[in-house]
C-alpha positions as CSV (number, residue, x, y, z in Angstrom):
1,M,-26.5,47.6,26.5
2,R,-27.2,48.6,30.2
3,H,-30.2,50.6,31.1
4,Q,-30.0,53.6,32.7
5,R,-33.1,54.2,34.6
6,D,-36.7,53.5,35.0
7,E,-39.2,55.3,33.0
8,P,-42.3,56.7,35.0
9,G,-44.8,53.3,35.1
10,E,-42.7,50.9,33.1
11,V,-41.8,47.5,33.9
12,R,-39.1,45.5,32.1
13,V,-38.8,41.8,31.9
14,L,-36.1,40.0,30.2
15,H,-37.0,36.6,29.0
16,W,-34.7,33.6,27.8
17,N,-34.8,30.1,27.1
18,I,-31.6,28.9,28.6
19,H,-31.0,25.6,27.2
20,G,-30.3,24.0,30.6
21,W,-28.1,26.0,31.5
22,R,-25.9,25.6,28.4
23,D,-24.9,27.3,25.7
24,A,-25.4,26.2,21.6
25,S,-22.1,24.2,21.6
26,G,-23.1,22.7,25.6
27,Q,-20.8,24.8,27.5
28,P,-22.1,26.2,30.9
29,N,-23.8,29.4,30.6
30,P,-24.8,31.1,34.0
31,E,-22.0,33.8,33.5
32,A,-23.7,34.5,30.5
33,V,-27.0,34.7,31.9
34,I,-25.8,37.1,34.9
35,T,-24.2,39.1,32.4
36,L,-27.2,39.8,30.2
37,I,-29.2,40.3,33.6
38,K,-27.0,42.9,35.0
39,D,-26.5,44.6,31.6
40,T,-30.3,44.8,31.2
41,D,-31.3,45.4,34.6
42,P,-35.0,44.4,34.2
43,H,-37.5,44.5,37.1
44,A,-38.3,40.6,36.1
45,V,-36.8,37.6,34.4
46,S,-38.6,34.9,32.6
47,L,-36.4,31.7,32.3
48,V,-37.5,28.3,30.5
49,E,-35.4,25.3,29.9
50,V,-34.4,25.3,33.5
51,D,-32.7,22.0,34.8
52,E,-32.4,21.8,38.4
53,P,-30.6,18.5,39.4
54,W,-31.4,17.9,43.5
55,G,-28.7,17.9,45.9
56,L,-26.6,20.0,43.7
57,P,-25.8,23.5,43.9
58,S,-28.4,25.4,42.2
59,A,-27.4,27.8,39.3
60,L,-31.0,29.3,39.3
61,S,-30.2,30.4,43.4
62,E,-26.6,31.4,42.0
63,V,-27.8,33.5,39.3
64,A,-30.4,35.3,41.3
65,S,-28.2,36.0,44.6
66,R,-25.5,37.4,42.2
67,C,-28.1,39.7,40.5
68,G,-30.1,40.5,43.5
69,Y,-33.3,39.0,42.5
70,A,-36.0,36.5,44.6
71,W,-36.7,33.5,42.5
72,A,-39.4,30.8,42.0
73,F,-38.9,27.5,40.4
74,L,-41.3,24.9,39.8
75,P,-40.7,22.2,37.9
76,S,-43.1,20.8,35.1
77,F,-41.6,17.2,35.7
78,E,-39.4,15.7,37.9
79,Y,-36.6,12.8,36.5
80,G,-34.4,10.4,37.7
81,E,-33.6,8.7,41.0
82,D,-31.4,9.6,43.8
83,A,-28.0,11.4,42.7
84,G,-29.5,11.8,38.9
85,A,-32.5,13.3,40.1
86,G,-33.9,16.7,38.9
87,G,-36.4,19.1,37.9
88,F,-37.1,20.7,34.8
89,G,-39.1,23.7,34.0
90,N,-39.7,27.4,34.0
91,A,-38.5,30.0,36.5
92,L,-39.4,33.5,37.4
93,L,-36.9,36.1,39.1
94,A,-37.9,39.7,40.7
95,R,-36.7,42.5,42.3
96,T,-39.9,44.1,43.1
97,P,-42.5,42.4,45.7
98,V,-44.4,39.2,44.8
99,T,-47.3,38.4,46.6
100,S,-48.3,35.1,45.2
101,V,-46.8,32.4,43.2
102,Q,-48.6,29.3,41.1
103,Q,-48.4,27.2,38.7
104,W,-51.2,25.3,36.2
105,R,-50.7,22.3,34.3
106,L,-51.1,23.3,30.1
107,F,-50.6,19.3,29.0
108,T,-50.3,16.3,31.1
109,P,-49.5,13.4,28.7
110,P,-50.2,9.6,29.6
111,G,-47.6,7.7,31.7
112,G,-44.5,9.2,33.0
113,Y,-41.6,10.8,31.7
114,D,-39.4,8.2,29.7
115,G,-36.8,10.9,28.7
116,S,-38.5,11.8,25.2
117,E,-40.2,15.4,24.4
118,Q,-43.8,13.8,24.2
119,S,-43.8,12.6,27.5
120,E,-42.8,16.0,29.1
121,P,-45.9,17.9,30.9
122,R,-46.2,21.4,29.8
123,S,-47.2,24.2,32.2
124,V,-47.2,28.1,33.0
125,I,-45.6,29.6,36.3
126,L,-47.3,32.8,37.5
127,A,-46.3,35.3,40.1
128,K,-48.3,38.4,40.9
129,L,-46.0,41.4,41.2
130,L,-46.3,44.6,43.0
131,P,-44.4,47.4,41.2
132,D,-45.1,50.6,41.8
133,T,-47.5,50.9,38.6
134,G,-49.7,48.1,40.9
135,P,-50.4,44.5,40.6
136,F,-50.3,42.3,37.5
137,W,-49.4,38.7,36.7
138,L,-46.3,37.9,34.8
139,G,-45.9,34.0,33.5
140,S,-43.4,31.8,32.1
141,T,-44.0,28.9,30.0
142,H,-42.6,26.5,27.3
143,F,-44.7,24.8,24.6
144,P,-44.0,21.4,22.8
145,R,-41.8,21.6,19.5
146,N,-42.6,18.3,17.7
147,D,-46.2,17.7,18.1
148,P,-48.8,20.5,16.9
149,D,-51.8,18.4,18.5
150,T,-49.8,18.9,22.1
151,R,-48.9,22.5,21.3
152,Q,-52.6,23.5,20.1
153,E,-53.6,21.7,23.4
154,A,-51.2,24.2,25.7
155,A,-52.4,27.1,23.9
156,R,-56.0,26.2,24.4
157,R,-55.3,25.7,28.2
158,L,-53.4,28.7,28.2
159,R,-56.2,31.2,26.7
160,Q,-58.6,29.5,29.3
161,L,-56.2,30.0,32.2
162,V,-55.7,33.8,31.6
163,T,-59.3,34.8,31.2
164,C,-59.7,33.7,34.9
165,L,-56.8,36.2,36.1
166,D,-57.7,39.4,38.0
167,D,-55.4,41.5,36.9
168,P,-53.4,42.8,34.0
169,W,-51.2,39.8,32.8
170,L,-47.9,39.1,30.4
171,I,-47.1,35.7,29.9
172,C,-43.4,35.1,28.3
173,G,-42.5,32.0,26.3
174,D,-40.7,29.9,24.0
175,F,-44.0,28.8,22.3
176,N,-42.2,27.0,19.7
177,S,-44.4,28.1,16.9
178,P,-45.1,31.5,15.3
179,P,-48.0,33.3,16.9
180,A,-50.8,32.8,14.5
181,S,-50.6,29.0,14.9
182,C,-50.9,29.0,18.8
183,F,-52.9,32.4,19.1
184,G,-56.0,33.1,16.2
185,E,-57.0,35.9,15.1
186,H,-60.1,35.5,17.4
187,D,-58.2,35.4,20.3
188,V,-58.4,38.5,22.5
189,V,-54.8,38.9,23.5
190,L,-51.7,41.1,22.2
191,I,-48.4,39.4,20.8
192,S,-45.2,41.2,21.4
193,P,-43.0,41.7,19.2
194,D,-45.8,42.6,16.8
195,T,-43.3,42.4,13.8
196,V,-41.6,39.3,12.7
197,Q,-38.3,39.3,15.0
198,P,-36.9,35.7,14.5
199,T,-35.1,34.3,17.5
200,Y,-34.1,30.5,16.7
201,P,-31.5,29.5,16.2
202,A,-29.3,31.8,17.6
203,S,-26.6,31.5,15.4
204,A,-28.8,32.0,12.5
205,P,-32.2,33.2,13.6
206,A,-35.1,32.1,11.1
207,E,-38.1,30.9,13.2
208,R,-40.3,33.5,15.3
209,I,-40.8,31.1,18.3
210,D,-40.0,33.1,21.2
211,Y,-42.4,36.3,22.0
212,C,-44.9,37.7,25.0
213,V,-48.5,37.3,25.2
214,A,-50.4,40.2,27.0
215,A,-53.8,40.8,28.4
216,P,-55.7,43.3,26.0
217,G,-54.9,46.8,27.0
218,V,-51.7,46.6,28.2
219,K,-48.9,48.6,26.5
220,V,-46.1,46.5,25.8
221,T,-42.8,46.6,23.5
222,T,-40.8,43.7,22.9
223,T,-37.1,44.1,21.6
224,V,-34.9,40.6,20.6
225,L,-31.7,41.3,21.9
226,Q,-28.3,39.8,20.7
227,A,-26.3,38.2,23.2
228,P,-24.4,34.9,23.5
229,G,-25.4,32.0,25.8
230,S,-28.0,29.8,24.3
231,D,-29.2,28.3,21.3
232,H,-32.1,31.2,21.5
233,L,-32.1,34.8,21.6
234,P,-33.2,36.5,24.9
235,L,-36.1,39.1,24.5
236,L,-36.2,42.4,26.7
237,T,-40.1,43.8,27.3
238,V,-40.9,46.8,28.2
239,T,-44.7,46.8,29.7
240,Y,-46.8,49.7,31.7
241,P,-49.5,47.3,33.2
242,G,-51.2,50.0,34.6
243,G,-52.0,51.6,30.9
């Protein structure tokens, strides 16, 4: 699986829902994440369901350090208090220069987080990368699974936000629904992969819920990888942000 060399103008992005740093059986999976990153050698990595307890060794920092990447984690929400506290959300890793990082809320539930999916805020983390091809925005997001109305609200907000980006962009995510239900035929976005490639559950993939959304004019190809370590299969996207 290991990538041999960069093609001119390409940027490779790995995306994975890492299931809170646990595999499908509940065992820790950072080593599996490290193995896949080293095997695919992407320029950047999008991770969702990143769980980072406060005051304990950071799995994200360990993964990034051992693979040679800078990292950014802006939790969608915080939970607990004192020794049981932490943050949960999306992260980006990069081995290309990063000039800026920002996070935007896609959905804000009423009240605070109570442990249910319905009370989880949703967000997108964005980083402006500077590969040799020129600047472009890379994003990572995770939509709700059980509430179609909330999912539609998150999609509407994301569509609104990307129209304001000043350079080519690519958003990777676990959208928890097929592209047609999040991004309609009148949305001016590219979906990759553009053919049905199920990603969930990893043991017997039946649902197409992990994919990438890109700005019009961005050349992008996405492949679903067969890799152990989570309840989702990962994606490897090759994009040419410069056209």
